[in-house]
N, C-alpha and C positions, 0 to 999 in steps of 0.2 A: 912575519907575514905581510904580504903587500896588497893582497886583494882576495876577495871571496866571491863565489857565483852560487847561485841557487834558483831552483825552479819549483813551481807548484802546478800539479795537474788541474785542468779546468774542464769539468764536465759540459759547459756551456759553449765551448770553443771547438770547432772542428778538428779532427785528427790532422796532423802534419801542418799544423800552423802554431805559430808563436806570437804571443802579445806582450808588449813591454810597455813601461813609462819612465822617462827620467824623473829624478827628484822624488817627491812623496808619492809613494805606490800603493801602500797599505796602511791602515790606520793604528794609531795608538789606542790600545785597549785598556779599559778600566773595569774592574769589578767593584760594585758597591752594594752595601747592605744597609737599608735605612731601617732603624729601630724607632718604633712610634709607640709612646707610652700614653695610654688614656687612664680611664677609671671605670672599673668593672660595675655593672648594674644590670637589672632585669631588663629584658627587651621591651616589656611593656611600660617602662618608666625611664625613658632615655635622658630626660632632663635631670635624673639624679647621678648620672655618671658623665664620662667623657669617652666618645665613640671613636677608637683607634681605626676602625675600618673606614669610617666617614673621612677622617683626616687623612688616611692614606690614599683615598680616592682623590681628594683635593690636591695632594701633593704630586700625584701622578700628572693631573691636569696641569699643575704648575710647571713641572718639569718640560712638558711638551711645549709650553709658551717660551721656554729658554730658546729652544731650537727655532720655533716658528717666528718669534718676535725680538730675539736679542742676538742671535747668531748670523754672521754675515755668510750667509749660504752661497753668495756668488764668488767668495773667496774660495772656499773649501767646504766639503760636506761635513756633516756632523750628526750623530745620532744618539739619542738616549732611549733606552729600552728597559722597562721592567718586566723581567721574565717569570718572576715568581712572587706570590703573596701568601703569607702564612699567618692565620689569626683565627680565634674563636674555637669554641667547644661544643656549643649547642645552638639550636635555631633560636632560643628565646633568652639568650644571654649576649649582652654587649661586653666584649672581652676586655681584658686589662692592657693587652699589647698587640702589635702587629708587626710584622717583619716583611720587607720587601727586598728583593735581590735582583739585580739588574747590571746593564753594562753600559759604558759611554764609549763611543767611537769618535775620534777626532784625527784630522790630518794636519793640524796646524798647531804649533805649541802655545801661542798666545791663546787661541780659542780654547785649548784644552784647559789652561789655567782659569779663564774666565768661566767656562762652564762648570768646573768643579766648585769654584767659589760661589757662584750663584746657587747651584743646587744645595750646597750647605746653608746659605742664607734662607733660601726658599722653604726648605723642609723645616727648618727651626721656626721660621716666621708663620708659616700656615699653621703648624702644630699649636704654636702659642696662641694664634687668633682663635682656635677651637677649644682652648683650654687644656691642651695636652703638650707634650715634648716630643722632639724628634731629633736623632742624630745620625750621622752617616759615617760608616767605616769604609775605607778605601783601600784597594789593592790594585796596583799597576800591574798588568799582565804583559803589555807589550808597549813598545815606542814606535814611532813612525817608521814603517820600512822604506828607507830612503835610498834610492838608486843614485849613486855618485855620478854627477853630470859628466866628468872627464872619462871615467872608466866606461860608462854606458856608450859614449860615443866612440870610444876606442874599440869596444867589442861588437858593436852593431854589425860590422861588416863580416865579421865572422858568423854571426846568426844568420845574416842573409845568405852567405856561402853555403851554409850547411843545409838551411831549410828552404832557400829560394826567396829571392827579394819579395816576390809577390805574396809570400806566406808568412812574412814577418811585418807586423803592423803595431802601430801605436794604439794604446787603450786609455780610458779615464782611470782615476783613481778608484780604488774599492774600498769599502768601509770594514771589510774583514781584516783581522790582525794576524801578526806573524811574528814568532820569536827570533826568526832570522835577523829581525831589526836590531836585536841586542849585540849581535857580531859587528853589524854596520855601524855601531857607535864607535867601535875601536878601530876599524879598517875599512877602507872604500869596498863597496860591495854592488853587485848587480844582481837583481832578483827578477824572474820574468815567469811568464805563464805559458804552459804547454797543453795543446790541444787534447782532448780526451773524448770528444762527441763523435760517434760514427759518422763518417762521411755521408752526406746526403740525408742524415736524420733531421726531422722537423721538430723533435722535441728533446729538450734537454733535462736532465735529471740532477736536481740540485744537491750540492754537498750537504752533509749533515742532515740528511732526511732518510727515512727508510727505503726510498725509491732510488738512492744514489747508485749510479752505475757509470763506468767508463769503458772505453775501447782500449784495450791494451796495445792495440797496434800503434798507437802514438808514443809508446815508450822508447821505441828505437831512435826517434828523432831526439828525444830528451837526452839519452846517452850519448848520441853523436854531438849534440850541442855542447854539453857540459866538457865532454872530452876534448874538442877542438878548441873551445874557449881556453882552457888550461893550456893547451899546447901553444896556440897563438899567443898567450899573454907571457908564456915563459920564453917565448921566442922573440919577444918585444915588438910584436906586430900591432 
C-alpha cells in the first residue's frame, strides 16, 4: 500500500465545500482514570477522615493549570477534560474513594509526553498533600492524525478540480481524535473534512449531541472526491 485517503463529514461546514490541513490535523486522544483513595468518616466529622471528593476537586483544578500555565498553546492546542466523577453513597458520609474519568487531547508529541507526566505527578502530589493517594490509569485511543505534506500537496489539485477551487480551503487543527491516524503511522495518508451543513443555514448542529443533523446532499461530493483522488493517484498525477 502506497497511500490512503479518508474524509469526515462536518455538520458545521456548508455542503459542497471541503476543508483540509497539511500536517497535524486531529489530536492524539487519551482516556484516563484517576483513582483517589481517602479515608471514610462521618460527614459531621471530616477531621476524622480524608475526603476523596475534596481531593478530586483540587486535582481537577490542578489539571487545568497544566493547560493554562505549563503548555505552550501558541505552538499547538491541548485539552484536559474530566467527563465523569463517581464517589459517595450518602449525604452524610465522607466516602473511602473517588474515581474520575476523562480525556486528554494533544497535537504535539512532546506536549503529550509532558502533559501526561505532569498529570501523574500532580494527582499524586495533591492527594498526598491532603492525606490521601491518587494514581492514574492511561489508555491511548488515537495518535495525531497527520496529513503527509507531500501527499497533501500532490492531491490538492484533484480536490480543487472536483469541488471547485473556491470551495476547497485550509482549516485549523481540531482537538477531536480519529483512529485513521493509526493507518497514517504505517503509510502516507490524507484526511479531509466534507461539508454537511445545509447551504444558507445559520445554525450548525454539533457532532455527538442529540441535535446532530447533516444534509446528505453533501455525500455526492465526498464520493466524487475519494474516487477521483484514487484514480489520479494511481495514474501518477
